[in-house]
Structure formats: C-alpha cells, structure tokens
N, C-alpha and C positions, 0 to 999 in steps of 0.2 A: 724037305722042300721049304717048310715055313721059316726055317732059319735064314734063308736067302733074303727074306723081306725085312729082317730086323734092322739092317743098316739104313734102309729107306725110312722105316718108321722112326728111327732115332734122329735122322736128319730133319724130318718133318716136325718132330716134337721140339727139337732145339730151335728151329726157325720160328715156331710159334711162340716159344718161351722168350725169344730174343726181342719180340715186339714189346715196347713199353705199354703200359695200361693207364688210362686216366685215374683209375682207383689208386694207383701207386702214389698219386700226388694229391690225395684228399686233403692233407694238412695245408698244402699251398693254397687251395681254394678257400680255406678258412682264414689263413694268415695274411696272404698278399692282398693289399687293399683293392687293387684293380680286379683281380679274379674273384675276390669275395663279393664285390659290388655286382659283378656280372652274374655270379651264381645265384645271388639273392634275387636278381631280376628274372630268373628262369624258374617257372613253376615246377615244384616237386624235384628240384635239382638233386641229383646224386651222381657221382662219377661212374658208378657201376652201370648206369643206364646207357652209357655210351659204348657202342660196339665197334669193332674194327671194320673199316670199309676197304681201304687200300693204302698204298704207300707211293709217294712220288719223289723223284729226285729234284735237287735244286736246279739242275740244268747246267749247260756248259757255256753259257754266254760269258763274254769278257766283262770284267768289272769296269765301272766308270769311276773316275777320280775327281774328287772335289778339290779345286785349287784356288788359291788366292782369295779374291773378293767373293767368289762363288761359295767357297767353303765357309767364310766368315758369315755371309748372309744366311746360308743354310742352317748353321748351328745357332745363330742368333734367333732365327725364326722358329725352327723346329726342335731346338735343343731341349725344351721342356716337355715335348710330346714323345720323343723317342725313348726307348727303354734299353739300358745298358746291362751287359753281363756283369756278374759280381766283380771281375777283375778289370772291368771297363775297357776291355780290348775289342769288344764287339757290341753292336747295337742293332735294334730292330725298329723299323719305321713303317707304319701302315697308313700314314697320313699324307706324305708329300706327293705321292703319285695322284691322289684324288683331290687334294685341297691346295689351292694357291692362296698364300698369305702375303698380303702387301701391307707394309707398315705405313700408317697414316701420320700426318703432321702432329696429331694429338698423342702419338705414342701407342695407339691401338692398332689392331690388325684387321684389314678388310679381307674377308674369306670368300673365295669363289669355289664352289664344289662341283666336281665332275661326277659322272655316273660310275665310271670304272675305278677299281681299286687294285692295288698290288702291295705285296709285302717285300720290303727291302731289308737286306742284311748288310751291315757296314763293318769295316775294320778301322779302328782308330789310329793304328800305327802308320797307315799311309792314306787315310781318308778315302778309301775305295768303298764302293757299295755295288751290290748286284740285286736284281729282282729274283727272289726265290719262289714266289708263288703269285700268279695272276688270279684275281678273284672275279673279275668281270663286274657287271652292273647289278647283279641280284644276289651276290654272296659277299658278305662283309665281315672282315675281321673287326672286332670291337675292343679287344684287350690283348695285351701280350705280357708275359712275365718270364723271367729266367729261372730255371731250376738250379743250374750250376753254370760253369763257364762255357759249356758247349751244348747244353740242353735247354730248350725253351718251350713254352706253351703259348699257343695263340687260340683264342676263342671268338666265336661270332655266330652269325645266323645266315641261313639261306632263306631269302625272302621271296622266292619265286611263287610259292603258294601261301605260305605263312611264315612267321618268324621261327623257323626250325633251327635249333642250335647245333653247333658242331664244336669239336675240339681237335686242334692240331698239336702234335708233339713232334718237335723238330730236333735234329741232331746236326750240329755244324761240323762234327768230325766225319760222320758217314755221309753227310749232305743229303739226308732223307727227311721227309715229312710224313708222319703217320696220321691218317685221317680217321676220325671217329664221329659217330652220330647216333642218336637214339633210334630204336626200331620203330617207335610209334610217335603219335603227336601229343602225348601227354605233357611233354616238356616245352611245347611250342609257346612262345611269348605272344601276348596280345597287342603289343605296341613297340614303339621305337626305343632307342637306348642312346645315352650320351656317355662316352667313355670317361674313365676316371680322370685322365690327364686333361682332356678337352674341357671337362666340367670345371676344373681348377683355373683354366685359362679363359673361360667363357666371358668373364667381365671385360677382358681386353679385346674381344673379337666382335667385329661387326659382320654378321652373316648375310649373304646375299642369295 
C-alpha cells in the first residue's frame, strides 16, 4: 500500500525544490550595489532568514503602450530609475505609479508622492508595460535587480507595524512572483530608506 503514495511524495518534493530560494542569490546581495545597500540597512541580514510565504501570478491584464511624446517623456524622466534586464529587453519600475516627476525650468524635477505603490514590468521592443504587483500604501518595494534575462529580485518592507523586510523573486517566463519574509522581528529596520537610484538623482529632485 505504501508504494501507492510514492508518486505523490515525489510530486510534492519536486514542487518544493522548484521554488527559488533567497540563499541561492547570496552573491548578488553582496555584489549588486542596490541590493548590497539594502541588505546593509537590514539588521542581522542573511538570506537564509527569509522563508517562503506564497507565490502570486502576474495577472492577465492587458499591457499599456507608451507612444510618441508620452514614451519620450517617460524614459527621459524615469530612465535613470528603472532597472533593465542584462539583454535590455525588459525593465522594472517601482517608481512611476507612486511618484509624479515634473521637470522644472531649472532642469530639476518636482516630485509629488502618492501613498500607493505598484511594480511595473516593461518590454523595450514595443514599449509596453504591465503592473505585475500592487503593493498598496504600507508595503513598499525599495530596490530591484535582475539575476538574468528572466529572473529578478525585488526587496522592500512592510511598514504596517514596523519596517519588516521581504524578498520577492520573480520569473518573467513563468509569470510568477515568490514571496519571502523572516519568521520573527530580528531583521526589522528602525527607520526609512532611500533607494540606490533615487539617492543618485536626489540632487536633481525637489520633494514635496
């Protein structure tokens, strides 16, 4: 009778093994400037502390297309903030849904911040983009980085009670995002954070 359960155990084992693990990308947290900065801001950071919570799909919404002047304005404004895949065929943007940037006469940008945030995935061949994750007002992505041409990492905090960190691992082929978070509060941050790319642009930004 016990042999009848072996196929089920084998399927469960394989599905577990198929999930990516934050520990698999330890080197990226050391070498990528944005992820390294974020990890350094997180007390006692170690990727092994992050456990799997769930997985979500990108969704089935239709992509939006950036055309003409709108495309030029978008890339002129947010081009230094978005992160491109190694082959530059895809990009991630967690700024433009939450932040409005208006160029001033002096060449600087006037920034107006909203509460809610979302993560956009774009394709450079046709300038289309879709929202692949809604974050709301109390959960913020703070950095993104590409592992390869279809795998990316997004990190941030849930600030509902404290600055509790999380790691997303996304796959643009399977259109899934895997969610990870520490079991306890030892890695909670005590204050805010300025993303790597935003910090580099900050001298050009007037925040309101």
